[in-house]
N, C-alpha and C positions, 0 to 999 in steps of 0.2 A: 434269583434273574432281574429284581428293577436293580437291588444293590448292584450287583456287577454289572449294569449299564448305565450304571449311575457312576461307578469307579473307571471307567472305561471312558468317559465323558469327562470328569475330574482332570483324567492323563493326558485327552488328547487338547484338554484347555489350557493344562499345562505347561505344553509344549509349544502351544502356538504362543502364548506369552510368551514363553521363554526365546524364540525367534523373533517375535517384534520387539523386544528387550535387547536382544543382540544387534539388531539392525539398528536402532535406536541408539545404542551405546557406541557404536561406530558413529553415526551421524554429530553426536553429538560433540563425542571426541576428535572429531574434525572441525568445529568450532573454537575448542580451545586451545588448536595448537598456534603458538608466537611465529607470527611474521605470513602467517597464511590468513586473507581477507576474504572476503565473500565470491572475488570476483575471482581469484588464483584458485580458490575451492573448486569452483564450478567449475574449472578447466579441468583439473584433476579427476572430479569425477568423470567427465567426457572421454578422457583419455582412461582412464583403467577401469569404469564401468560401474561404481559402485563406489561410496564412504569405505566401507570394508575392506573392499577390495585395493582399495588405496594403501593403508594398512598391511597388507599382504603383498603388495606388490616388490619384486627384487630391486635392490636400487641402480642397476645397470638400464632399466627399464623407463625408471623415473628421472634419470639423469639425462633419458633424453625429449622431457616434457619441458615446453617453453618458459620458463621465468619459474624454474625447481633448479636449486644450488646445493650443494655438500651438505650447509646448515640447515635447510631445511629438509633434506630428505633423512638428517639425524633425527629429527626433530621428529618427524612422523615415525620412523622405526624405535623411538624410543615413549614405550608404550605408559608412559607413570601417568597421562592424560583418560586412562582407562579409568582408574577405581576414582577419580574424579568426576566423571562420567557416569560411571553406575549409583553414587550419591543421589548425583540430581536426578537419576530414571527416579529415586525414591521416594525425594520429594515430590517429583511430576504423580507418582501414583497417590500419595496422601494427602496432596493436595487439587485434585482432581483439574488436573492442567491438559489441555489437549497440545502436543508437540506437532506442527504441525512442518514438514519437511517441501524444499519448493518443489519437488517433483510429485508432491500428493492435489489428490484433481482438489483438495480442500483447501489448499495454499490459494490467497490470494490473488489473481488470476489478471489485478491490476499492475499488482508487484510484479509478473513476469516479464513486462515489462520494459523494467528498470533493467540496467546492466549490473548495477551493484545490492541488489536486494540481497536479502540474507537468505542465509539457506536454510537456516532452521528457526523458525518463530514458535512462541510460549503463547498459550490463549488460555485464559480463565473467563469463561461466562456461559450465554445461549445466543447469541445473535449470528447470523450470516458475514463470513470475512467477504461473501462474493455479493452483495446485495446489490438492487441494482440501482440506486442511485446511490453514493456516498461523495459528501464533502466536506474537506478542511474547514475548521473555524481555529485560528491564531491572533495572536495579540500581544499586548503589552500587557506586563504582570503588573501595573499601574494604571489601569484602565478605571476612564473619569465615568461619570454615571450617562454621557453623552455616548460613550464604549459600551456601556453595559446596555444603554435602553436600545441603540441599533440591533445589539445582537441578540438579546430577548424577542425585539420584532422579526427582529430574519429569521429566526424559525421559529417563533410563533404561527409566523405565515407563509415554513414550512411544512406545517403540521400535515395539512393534507396532503400533501403526495409522497409521504412516507420517505423521511431521506435519511440515511444513516449519518450520525453525527461524529466526526473523529477531531480529537485535539489530545492537550500531552500532562492536564491535570492540574497544570501549574497554576501561581495568583493569577487573578487581574480575566483577563478577555477568555482564558482558558475553562476554568472553572465554572464561568459565567455561563458556556456555550453549553455544557455539561448536564449543569442544571434544566438550564431553557429547555434543552432535548427530552429529558426527565418529566419535567414537569408538563411537557405538550406529548406525551408517553412516543417520544422518539426513540429508535435504539443510537446507542450513544456508546463508545469507546475512547478508550483511554490510552494512549502509547507512551509509557513508559522507559526511563535512561536508566533501570535499574532492574535488580531479578524480580521477580512476584514474590518474593518469603516480604516484601515490605512493601508499604506505601510513602512516597515522596510527593508533594509537603506533608506531614503526619496529621496535619488539621486537616484535611483532606479526607481520611481516611473514610469517614461517613458516607461520603458522594459515594466515592469509590465501590465500597459493598452495596451499596442502591443499583448500580450498574449494573451488576452481577446480573440481575434479575430483568435486564432491558439491556445489553451490550455487552461489554468484559473488557479485559486489561488484555492489552497484547505488548511483549515485548522480543526481542531478540537476546536478550544479556539470561543467564545464567542467576539461581539464586546467587545467595551472599557479594552481588554487587553492588555497589553501594553508587548513588547517584554522582559520583565524580564531572567536572567539568566536560570535560572533554565528549563523554557519551550523549550530552543534547544535543550537538549536531547529527549525531552518527543515530539517535532515536527522531530525529526530524526527518531521515531519506523515509521510513515507513509513516509519516505522517503524510508526507509529498505524494509518493508513491501508490499509497492503498487507494486513494479518493479519487474521483472524477476532475474535483478542481479545488484548489484552495483560498481559500477567504483571509485577506488580512482586514482586521480592524483595528484600528489604532497602532502604532504600532513608531517606535524612535528614530530615529537616523540609521543608528546603527542595533536594533533589536533583534533577537532573536528570530522574531518571525518572520523576517525577512530575508536570514538562512533558509526559511522553510521554503519563501517563496522563490528565491532562487532556485532552489533543488527541484524543484514543480513545474517551472522552466525548464530545467535542463532536461526534464524527464516529458516535456512538451506536453504540460497541462496547461489547462487553463486555471487563470490566476486575478483572484477578484480582489478587488480595495476599496474601502469607504476614504474618500475624501472628508478631511477637516480643516480646520481656521492654518490660515498659512505660517502664524504666529504660537502654533500648539506644540512644545515639543511633544506630546502624547502620537502628533499626526503629522507627521515630519517622514517618515518611512513609508506611509502610506502617499502621500500628495507623492514625494519622491518616484516611487515603482510607476504612479499612475504617468508621470512626467515624463518617465523615459521609459515609455511604452512595454514597462515589463507587468506590466497589470491592468486590467480592465476594470474601470470607472465602473460602480455599483450603488447606489441608492434605495435600491429596494429588493426584496425578495423577486419582482415580478422579471428586475431586469435580469437573475442570475436564474429563473424558468424558463425564461426567450432565448439567453444566450446558450444554457443546455440542451432546448429542444424537448425540454420535460412538458409542454403544453398538453392537455387532452388531447388526444386524436381527434374527439368533436368539434376544437376551438381550433382544429386546422386546417388550410384551406386543402382543398383536394386535388389529387394531382393529378395535370391535365398530362394523357397518353401523346405522346408523339412521337412519327415513325422515324428512326433513322437513316438517312440514306448516306453517312459518311462511310468508308471502309475502316475497319480497325482493324491492327497487328495483332496477335496474339494475346501479349501481353495486355493491352487497352483491352481485348475481348473480356478478357478474365475477369481484371477488376468491374468492367461494367460488367458481366452476369452476376460479378456476387455483393455489386451492390443494388442490384436488380432483386433477386432473391432476396435480401434483407430490407428491404425497401429504405432502410435510413441503418449507415451506419459507420465509425469516426478510421480516422486514418491507421489506430493503433490496433485497432480488431484486423481491418483489410491487412496490414503487414502479416499480422501473425494467421492469418486464414491463411493468404496467397504463400506464407513462406519468402517476404519478397522484403530485402531491407527499404528502410524508411524511404533514404532517398532517391531509390528508382520509383518507390509505390508516391513520392510526395512531384517529383516531373512526370510520370505519366497522367495524372490525377489532374496533374496542369494543364496538361495536354487537351484532355479532356474537356474541362471546366471553359477552356478558349474554342474548343468546336462546338461549345453547347449543350454538349450531350449528358453532360452531371451540372449539377448546382451544390456548392458548400454553405453551410449553415454555420451559422454560431456554435462555437465547440469542436471548431473541426470534424464535422457530420457531415455525410456527403448522399445527395439522395439522385436519382438518376431525372433529369429534368423533362 
């Protein structure tokens, strides 16, 4: 009887695993199709209902989807990508990698606010991709002693706030940030411009292995993808989108970290930069984005903590209760109730919960702020006044 029960359980588990792998196969296959990026893939899923449904949809119906042409339809109906997808599933299972689809509850919620976020991520590690406090630290590969010193001090001073540190595992500031995070027992995630079958640069493999104990590796590239030059800007959108803020520590005037800062700005995320000497090439980029109001000048962890509203509750002034005598329209009343319920909320979360466009929410918040109903705080945080 026991053997029969075990056999039934095994059959059920195999069926469940088969269904899961079949679903994953179509999701991976969708990412492998040429000329279909993440934005178009999301549109296809919205029209068809699922990744699997896209491949089963008839040509006449696919033609009605905006942005889909004859060539793309031929690619969708060419099922050669399935063989590669099945290979990737074997690699995932063998190496204990977690695939995260953009509709999964485990998918980084901050990335869901970014239009071009990856539809599928590959993660190896043991940390939370939706940690309460997450920051990206980026900078030049040719970091000076000054840059390394302020990077280490910043992370050391953030240790008590349990902040997850995200960077790109590159030479210079990136690897300094990862090392400082591990030294201070903070989770740290490296985002990679290639598949999880390798570590680039190889000299950082030992450090990357330590991250698996308190952090992890994250990418949207399948295995056997080499770190080509064009992959790094694509990688940078994850660095910018998965966190609350991006901090630039030393950057040349055309440094790759400025691309990350620009992407973070486009995502309506806070960007901070440490200033440097005006005649130092490694500080030209930071000084420029501060000068052009594309980054907030930062001198210490205290600046970041204050701007992000991460002070302990005991250090904040008790809110004063005020009676409101002004009349609110339904949209204003809805936002005020959401802010009151949450006590403190970001504009991104307001858009997500209210299901209203950013432009409408921003305009309504501005009206409420002028009326004295709410108050804005650094970090795009709103509270009842």
